[in-house]
C-alpha positions in Angstrom: -19.8 -27.5 133.1 -22.2 -26.8 136.0 -25.3 -28.9 135.7 -27.7 -26.1 136.7 -27.1 -24.1 133.4 -28.4 -26.0 130.3 -26.2 -26.3 127.1 -28.6 -24.6 124.6 -28.8 -21.5 126.8 -24.9 -21.4 127.0 -24.7 -21.9 123.2 -27.1 -19.1 122.5 -25.6 -16.6 124.8 -22.0 -17.5 123.5 -23.2 -16.9 119.8 -24.9 -13.7 120.9 -21.7 -12.4 122.7 -19.4 -13.4 119.8 -21.5 -11.4 117.3 -22.5 -8.3 119.4 -19.1 -7.7 121.1 -16.7 -9.0 118.5 -18.7 -9.3 115.3 -17.7 -12.9 114.8 -19.8 -15.4 113.0 -17.1 -18.0 112.4 -18.2 -21.4 113.5 -14.7 -22.5 114.3 -14.3 -19.7 116.7 -17.6 -20.7 118.3 -16.7 -24.4 118.6 -13.2 -23.5 120.2 -14.9 -21.0 122.7 -17.5 -23.7 123.6 -14.8 -26.2 124.1 -13.1 -23.9 126.4 -16.2 -23.2 128.4 -17.0 -27.0 128.7 -13.4 -27.7 129.9 -13.0 -25.0 132.5 -16.6 -24.2 133.6 
């Protein structure tokens, strides 16, 4: 992950996006999405 973006910001925006766009509050989905972001970005 690029060092110029801090992790709490990414986590907050990911949770917001998952809920607003997809109405998902499942922590497992959040963890998998965050893992994907960490690996590829």
